[in-house]
C-alpha positions in Angstrom: -26.1 -8.5 5.3 -24.6 -10.1 8.3 -21.5 -11.9 8.1 -21.6 -15.6 8.7 -20.6 -17.1 12.0 -17.1 -18.5 12.5 -17.0 -21.9 13.4 -14.4 -23.6 15.7 -14.2 -27.1 16.2 -17.5 -27.9 14.6 -19.6 -25.4 16.9 -20.2 -21.5 16.4 -17.9 -19.3 18.1 -20.0 -17.1 20.5 -21.5 -19.9 22.7 -20.7 -19.5 26.1 -20.1 -17.3 29.3 -17.7 -14.5 29.0 -18.4 -14.4 25.1 -19.3 -11.1 23.3 -20.1 -11.4 19.5 -18.4 -14.6 19.1 -15.1 -13.9 21.1 -13.9 -13.8 24.8 -14.4 -10.0 26.0 -11.3 -10.7 28.7 -8.8 -11.6 26.0 -7.0 -9.4 23.4 -8.1 -9.7 19.8 -4.7 -11.5 19.2 -5.6 -14.3 21.9 -8.9 -14.6 20.4 -7.6 -15.2 17.0 -5.1 -17.7 18.5 -8.0 -19.5 19.7 -9.4 -20.0 16.4 -6.1 -20.7 14.7 -5.5 -23.5 17.0 -8.6 -25.3 15.7 -7.8 -24.9 12.0 -3.9 -25.6 12.3 -3.2 -21.7 11.0 0.3 -20.5 11.6 1.5 -17.7 13.6 2.5 -16.3 10.4 -1.1 -16.6 9.0 -2.5 -14.9 12.1 -0.2 -12.0 11.5 -1.2 -11.9 7.8 -4.9 -11.7 8.8 -4.5 -9.1 11.3 -3.1 -6.9 8.5 -5.6 -7.9 5.9 -8.4 -7.0 8.2 -7.1 -3.7 9.2 -6.3 -4.7 13.0 -2.7 -3.8 12.7 -1.7 -2.1 16.0 -4.9 -2.9 18.0 -4.7 -6.6 18.3 -2.9 -6.6 21.5 -6.0 -4.7 23.1 -8.5 -6.3 24.9 -11.7 -7.2 22.9 -14.0 -5.4 25.5 -12.3 -2.1 24.6 -13.0 -2.6 20.8 -15.2 -0.1 19.0 -18.0 -1.9 16.7 -15.8 -1.4 13.7 -12.7 -3.1 15.3 -15.0 -5.8 16.2 -16.1 -6.4 12.7 -12.5 -6.4 11.8 -11.6 -9.1 14.3 -14.7 -11.1 12.9 -13.3 -10.6 9.3 -9.6 -11.8 10.5 -11.4 -14.9 12.2 -13.4 -15.7 8.9 -10.2 -15.1 6.9 -8.4 -17.8 9.4 -11.0 -20.4 8.8 -11.3 -20.0 5.3 -14.6 -18.2 4.5 -15.2 -16.4 1.6 -13.9 -12.9 1.1 -16.5 -10.3 2.5 -16.2 -6.6 3.4 -15.5 -5.6 6.9 -17.8 -2.8 6.7 -20.8 -5.2 6.2 -23.0 -5.3 9.1 
């Protein structure tokens, strides 16, 4: 089962140049989440919360392009939590 696409501003994240699996490869995981948070008016505290819930703590400052497949799934889960998608396992693929 694949995770649903995360939408930002009415469009699917992952469309456009410089994107990888729906995120900007040259930005950190945290900066990618900040972009999502802007579109859904999520607070910095909520970003911190979803980073921990998704298991990204300690890795959020690293560039997305360096993430392992498992960390990329965790980042997608954090973004899903920011936009309010239903709870799913970060281990689903």
